[in-house]
C-alpha positions as CSV (number, residue, x, y, z in Angstrom):
1,M,135.7,44.1,96.2
2,K,132.6,42.2,97.1
3,P,130.4,41.0,94.2
4,G,127.3,42.8,95.6
5,R,129.1,46.1,95.9
6,F,130.4,45.8,92.4
7,G,126.9,45.3,91.0
8,K,125.6,48.4,92.9
9,I,128.4,50.5,91.4
10,V,127.6,49.3,87.8
11,R,123.9,50.0,88.3
12,S,124.6,53.4,89.7
13,S,126.9,54.3,86.8
14,A,124.4,53.1,84.2
15,F,121.6,55.2,85.9
16,A,123.9,58.3,85.9
17,M,124.7,57.8,82.2
18,V,121.0,57.5,81.3
19,L,120.1,60.5,83.4
20,A,122.8,62.6,81.8
21,L,121.7,61.5,78.3
22,F,118.1,62.5,78.8
23,S,118.8,65.7,80.7
24,A,121.2,67.1,78.0
25,G,119.8,69.1,75.1
26,C,116.3,70.6,74.6
27,W,114.0,67.6,74.5
28,G,110.6,68.5,73.1
29,S,111.8,71.9,71.8
30,R,110.8,73.3,68.5
31,E,112.7,75.5,66.1
32,V,111.4,78.9,65.1
33,D,110.6,77.8,61.5
34,E,108.8,74.6,62.7
35,A,105.6,76.4,63.8
36,A,102.9,78.4,62.0
37,Y,102.6,81.6,64.0
38,V,99.1,83.1,63.9
39,L,99.2,86.9,63.8
40,A,95.4,87.7,63.5
41,V,92.2,85.8,63.9
42,G,88.7,86.7,62.7
43,L,85.4,85.1,63.9
44,D,82.2,85.3,61.9
45,R,78.8,83.7,62.6
46,E,77.5,81.7,59.7
47,P,73.7,81.4,58.9
48,E,73.6,77.7,59.9
49,G,75.1,78.6,63.3
50,D,78.7,77.5,62.6
51,L,81.7,79.7,63.1
52,L,83.8,80.9,60.2
53,F,87.3,80.8,61.6
54,S,89.9,83.0,59.7
55,M,93.5,83.4,60.5
56,A,96.6,85.2,59.1
57,I,99.8,83.2,59.4
58,A,103.3,84.7,59.4
59,D,105.4,83.0,56.8
60,V,108.7,82.6,58.7
61,P,111.6,81.7,56.3
62,S,113.8,78.7,56.8
63,A,117.5,79.1,57.3
64,P,119.4,80.2,54.1
65,G,120.4,77.2,52.0
66,P,121.8,76.5,48.5
67,S,119.4,76.7,45.6
68,P,119.5,74.2,42.7
69,S,121.7,76.6,40.9
70,G,124.2,76.6,43.8
71,T,123.6,80.2,45.0
72,P,122.2,80.9,48.5
73,E,118.6,81.8,48.6
74,T,116.1,82.7,51.3
75,S,112.3,82.7,51.3
76,R,110.5,86.1,51.5
77,R,108.5,86.8,54.6
78,G,104.8,87.3,54.0
79,T,101.3,86.6,55.3
80,R,99.2,83.6,54.4
81,F,95.4,83.4,54.8
82,F,93.3,80.4,55.9
83,S,89.7,79.9,56.9
84,A,87.5,77.0,57.9
85,R,83.9,76.5,59.1
86,A,83.7,74.8,62.5
87,P,81.4,74.7,65.6
88,G,83.9,76.5,67.8
89,F,87.1,78.5,68.0
90,F,89.6,75.6,68.7
91,S,87.9,73.2,66.3
92,G,88.3,75.9,63.7
93,L,92.0,76.1,64.6
94,T,92.3,72.3,64.2
95,R,90.5,72.3,60.9
96,C,92.8,74.9,59.5
97,N,95.7,72.8,60.7
98,A,94.7,70.3,57.9
99,L,95.9,72.9,55.4
100,L,99.2,73.7,57.1
101,E,102.5,71.9,57.0
102,K,103.3,73.2,60.5
103,P,101.2,73.3,63.7
104,P,99.6,76.7,64.4
105,N,100.8,78.6,67.4
106,L,98.9,81.5,69.1
107,T,101.8,82.9,71.3
108,H,102.4,85.7,68.8
109,L,98.7,86.6,68.2
110,K,98.3,90.4,67.8
111,L,94.7,91.0,66.8
112,L,91.4,89.2,67.4
113,V,88.5,90.5,65.3
114,F,84.9,89.7,65.9
115,S,82.2,90.4,63.3
116,E,79.6,93.0,64.2
117,E,76.9,90.3,64.1
118,L,78.8,88.0,66.4
119,A,79.7,90.9,68.8
120,R,76.0,92.0,69.0
121,A,74.9,88.4,69.7
122,G,77.5,88.0,72.5
123,I,81.1,86.9,72.9
124,D,81.1,85.7,76.5
125,E,81.9,82.1,75.7
126,Y,85.1,83.1,73.8
127,L,86.4,85.4,76.5
128,D,86.4,82.9,79.3
129,S,88.1,80.2,77.1
130,F,90.8,82.7,75.9
131,V,91.8,83.7,79.4
132,R,92.4,80.0,80.3
133,W,94.3,79.0,77.2
134,R,98.1,79.0,77.8
135,E,99.0,80.3,74.3
136,F,96.7,83.4,74.5
137,R,98.6,86.5,75.6
138,R,96.8,89.2,77.6
139,T,98.3,91.9,75.3
140,V,96.2,90.8,72.3
141,Y,94.1,93.6,70.8
142,I,90.3,93.1,70.7
143,A,88.5,94.6,67.7
144,V,85.0,94.6,66.1
145,A,84.7,94.7,62.4
146,K,82.4,96.9,60.4
147,G,80.5,94.0,58.9
148,R,82.4,90.7,58.6
149,A,85.7,89.8,60.1
150,A,87.1,87.6,57.4
151,P,87.9,90.4,54.9
152,I,89.9,92.2,57.7
153,I,92.1,89.1,58.1
154,A,92.4,88.5,54.4
155,S,93.4,92.1,53.8
156,L,96.6,91.6,55.9
157,A,98.0,89.8,52.9
158,E,98.1,93.2,51.2
159,V,100.4,94.7,53.8
160,R,103.5,96.1,52.3
161,E,105.7,95.1,55.2
162,D,108.1,92.2,55.7
163,E,106.6,91.6,59.1
164,T,102.8,91.8,59.4
165,G,103.0,91.5,63.2
166,R,105.2,94.5,63.5
167,Y,102.8,96.4,61.1
168,L,99.9,95.6,63.4
169,E,101.8,96.7,66.5
170,L,102.8,100.0,65.0
171,M,99.4,100.7,63.6
172,L,97.7,100.2,67.0
173,V,100.3,102.1,69.0
174,N,100.3,105.0,66.6
175,Q,96.5,105.3,66.6
176,S,96.4,105.2,70.4
177,L,98.6,108.3,70.5
178,T,95.9,110.4,68.9
179,G,93.1,109.0,71.1
180,F,91.0,107.9,68.1
181,I,90.9,104.2,69.4
182,P,90.7,102.9,73.0
183,S,93.5,100.9,74.6
184,G,91.7,97.7,73.3
185,Q,94.0,95.1,74.9
186,F,92.5,91.9,76.2
187,L,93.6,92.3,79.8
188,R,91.8,95.6,80.2
189,F,88.8,94.5,78.2
190,Y,88.3,91.3,80.2
191,N,88.8,93.1,83.6
192,D,86.1,95.7,82.6
193,Y,83.9,92.9,81.4
194,K,84.2,91.1,84.8
195,T,84.0,94.2,87.0
196,K,80.6,95.3,88.2
197,G,79.5,98.6,86.6
198,H,82.1,98.8,83.9
199,S,81.4,98.6,80.2
200,P,84.5,97.6,78.1
201,L,85.5,99.2,74.8
202,A,86.9,97.4,71.8
203,I,88.6,98.9,68.8
204,T,86.6,99.4,65.6
205,V,88.3,98.1,62.4
206,A,87.3,98.1,58.7
207,A,88.7,96.5,55.6
208,R,89.6,99.1,53.0
209,K,89.3,99.1,49.2
210,G,91.9,96.9,47.7
211,G,92.0,94.2,50.4
212,K,90.9,90.7,49.4
213,G,87.1,90.5,49.6
214,A,86.9,94.0,51.0
215,G,84.4,96.7,49.9
216,P,84.8,100.4,49.9
217,P,86.2,102.2,53.0
218,E,83.7,102.7,55.8
219,E,82.6,106.1,57.2
220,L,84.4,105.7,60.5
221,P,85.7,109.2,61.4
222,A,83.7,111.8,63.0
223,P,80.8,113.3,60.9
224,G,82.0,116.0,58.5
225,H,85.5,114.6,58.3
226,G,84.9,112.5,55.2
227,V,86.2,109.1,54.2
228,L,89.9,108.5,54.8
229,E,91.9,107.5,51.7
230,G,95.2,105.7,51.3
231,D,96.7,102.4,50.5
232,S,96.4,100.8,53.9
233,P,94.4,97.6,53.7
234,I,92.7,98.1,57.1
235,Q,91.6,101.1,59.1
236,F,91.4,101.5,62.9
237,T,89.1,104.3,64.1
238,G,86.5,104.6,66.9
239,A,85.3,102.1,69.5
240,A,82.6,99.5,70.1
241,I,80.7,99.7,73.4
242,F,80.0,96.4,75.2
243,K,77.7,95.6,78.0
244,G,77.3,92.2,79.5
245,G,79.4,90.6,76.8
246,R,77.3,92.1,74.0
247,M,78.0,95.1,71.7
248,I,75.4,97.8,72.2
249,G,76.8,100.8,70.3
250,R,79.7,102.6,68.7
251,L,81.8,105.7,69.3
252,N,83.3,107.7,66.4
253,A,86.8,109.1,66.5
254,E,86.1,112.3,68.4
255,E,83.8,110.6,70.9
256,T,86.6,108.0,71.6
257,M,89.1,110.9,72.1
258,A,86.7,112.5,74.6
259,V,86.3,109.2,76.4
260,G,90.1,108.9,76.6
261,L,90.3,112.4,78.0
262,M,87.7,111.7,80.7
263,R,89.3,108.3,81.6
264,G,92.8,109.8,81.8
265,D,94.1,107.7,78.8
266,L,94.6,110.5,76.2
267,R,98.2,111.3,75.5
268,Q,97.8,114.0,72.8
269,T,95.6,115.3,70.0
270,F,95.4,118.2,67.6
271,V,92.5,120.6,67.5
272,T,91.7,123.2,64.8
273,L,89.5,126.2,65.9
274,P,88.2,129.1,63.7
275,L,89.1,132.6,64.6
276,P,85.9,134.4,65.6
277,A,87.0,137.8,64.3
278,E,88.1,136.5,60.8
279,K,86.1,134.5,58.2
280,G,88.2,131.5,57.0
281,A,91.0,132.1,59.5
282,K,91.9,129.3,62.0
283,M,94.3,128.3,64.8
284,E,95.7,124.8,65.3
285,F,96.7,123.5,68.8
286,R,98.6,120.5,70.1
287,V,96.7,119.5,73.2
288,M,98.0,117.2,76.0
289,P,96.8,116.4,79.5
290,A,98.4,118.6,82.2
291,R,97.6,116.0,84.8
292,K,95.1,113.3,85.6
293,P,91.4,114.2,85.7
294,C,90.0,115.0,89.1
295,L,86.8,113.1,89.8
296,V,84.8,113.8,93.0
297,M,81.6,111.9,93.7
298,V,79.0,112.9,96.2
299,R,76.4,110.2,97.2
300,R,73.0,111.3,98.4
301,G,70.9,108.3,99.4
302,R,70.7,106.1,96.3
303,G,71.7,108.9,94.0
304,I,75.1,110.3,93.1
305,R,76.6,113.4,91.6
306,F,79.8,113.7,89.6
307,D,82.2,116.6,89.8
308,L,84.8,116.2,87.0
309,T,87.7,118.6,86.3
310,L,89.9,118.1,83.3
311,F,93.4,119.7,83.1
312,L,94.9,120.4,79.7
313,R,97.8,122.2,78.3
314,A,98.1,123.3,74.7
315,E,100.5,124.9,72.3
316,V,99.8,126.9,69.2
317,V,101.3,125.1,66.2
318,N,99.8,127.0,63.3
319,I,97.8,130.2,62.6
320,E,96.2,130.7,59.2
321,R,95.0,134.3,58.5
322,R,94.9,136.8,55.7
323,M,97.6,139.5,55.6
324,G,96.4,142.8,56.9
325,E,93.6,141.4,59.0
326,P,93.3,142.2,62.7
327,G,95.7,140.5,65.1
328,I,95.1,137.1,66.6
329,P,93.1,136.7,69.8
330,G,94.9,136.6,73.1
331,L,95.8,133.5,75.1
332,A,92.8,133.9,77.4
333,A,90.4,133.8,74.4
334,A,92.1,130.8,72.9
335,E,91.9,129.0,76.3
336,R,88.2,129.7,76.6
337,A,87.6,128.5,73.0
338,L,89.5,125.2,73.6
339,A,87.7,124.6,77.0
340,E,84.3,125.1,75.3
341,W,85.3,122.7,72.5
342,F,86.3,119.9,74.8
343,E,83.5,120.5,77.2
344,E,80.9,120.2,74.4
345,R,82.3,116.8,73.3
346,C,82.7,115.4,76.8
347,R,79.1,116.3,77.7
348,A,77.9,114.6,74.5
349,V,79.8,111.5,75.3
350,F,78.5,111.4,78.9
351,A,74.9,111.8,77.7
352,K,75.4,108.9,75.3
353,A,76.8,106.8,78.1
354,Q,73.7,107.6,80.2
355,S,71.3,106.9,77.4
356,L,72.9,103.4,76.9
357,R,73.1,102.9,80.7
358,A,76.7,101.8,80.1
359,D,79.6,103.2,82.2
360,F,82.4,103.0,79.7
361,L,84.0,106.1,81.4
362,G,85.2,104.0,84.3
363,F,83.4,106.0,87.0
364,A,82.3,102.8,88.8
365,G,85.9,102.1,89.8
366,K,85.9,105.0,92.1
367,A,82.2,104.8,93.1
368,R,82.7,101.4,94.7
369,W,84.7,103.0,97.5
370,L,81.6,105.0,98.6
371,A,80.0,101.7,99.7
372,P,80.9,100.7,103.2
373,D,81.6,97.0,102.3
374,W,81.5,94.6,99.4
375,P,77.9,93.3,100.0
376,A,76.7,97.0,100.0
377,W,78.4,97.6,96.7
378,R,76.8,94.4,95.2
379,R,73.4,95.7,96.4
380,W,73.9,99.2,94.9
381,N,72.0,99.6,91.6
382,W,74.9,101.4,89.9
383,E,73.4,101.2,86.5
384,A,70.4,103.2,87.5
385,G,72.4,105.7,89.6
386,F,74.8,106.3,86.8
387,A,72.0,106.9,84.3
388,E,70.4,109.6,86.4
389,A,73.5,111.3,87.9
390,P,74.2,115.0,87.1
391,L,77.6,115.9,85.8
392,H,79.4,119.1,86.9
393,L,82.1,119.4,84.3
394,K,85.0,121.9,84.3
395,V,87.8,122.0,81.7
396,E,90.9,124.0,82.5
397,V,93.2,124.8,79.6
398,D,96.6,126.5,79.8
399,V,98.0,127.6,76.4
400,D,101.8,127.9,76.4
401,Q,103.1,131.3,75.6
402,T,105.3,131.5,72.5
403,G,108.7,133.0,72.9
404,L,108.5,135.1,69.7
405,I,105.8,135.9,67.1
406,V,107.1,137.1,63.7
407,D,104.7,139.3,61.8
408,E,106.3,138.7,58.5
409,N,108.0,135.7,57.1
410,I,111.1,137.3,55.4
411,L,112.0,135.1,52.5
412,R,114.0,136.3,49.4
413,E,112.1,135.5,46.2
414,E,114.3,134.7,43.3
């Protein structure tokens, strides 16, 4: 073999061995217990202009190992709270890193809470930076606190669950089933924020009595429903209305439910109505959408008119009445009562949207197709047209017929 050819073979073999060495394994990888996973973040504006950055960290246990006594032991999962004053979001994250033994990671962030003061001042600068950051998921829930955000984050240490992240997911999904909070995920919020004519909605959250640094529970439900009680450290009810990146108002629980119905987001709710013929008697219904709302828009010059039809189906789940009183009303009367109940609340929400000149009902998404082209839609003063538009609302309710009604509950008394 020629000497030159032998040298080429040696160099090729050495290169192949080095390549195989560096391509094998997971170079640059990180074990699960080598990162501090941030579950929730709170942002407050300090009087001097700095930002108070608060975060709840999931305490992921290390792999089981022998204790000094020789018996296996595992660390308990929990939630740790950290906060720091900083000029911005990422500088706050960096300063909190000085207190951590592991680098913080935002890939499992579930909840982002802005204080009411910061939300009313404007959150534009944060939204654009979040959408560009690779660790920020689009499924993060956006919320506005009743007051400051730090007590909300600190209260998560009171959660009686092994996994606080799972607790937040279940809380937010469960509340969305009743319609008492908006969808609230970052993707929809940001798209509404960037879309002409849309006003995004964020979730309203409050720290409850018992949480670290928290005051008494807030009056978040609809008027007349009283204050909710329980051992949950936080409470999700209602929505915060944004316009141009600033918070301009709130919706209570029933108003948020009406918005979900008009937007086609409502999945189910329960309604209690009094029986008109009997004092103190009432009927309870489980109400669900029969199909998507039908919205027809008629444009006349620069003005517009909305024709909205809502389709609901309901089932009677409970009737409370005194024995010996007249029979319950027929299905037709119950359907009329339910239709009037929902129509009253939807009209009140629409009037509130017009008074704020904020289309958080999503009507602009369909109105843009009435413009012949994109420049025409940009020239259309949708805010003024929406604020002056009349609404023709119709609510159609079908109450399911029960298969059997038992007049007396036959129970043997011992």
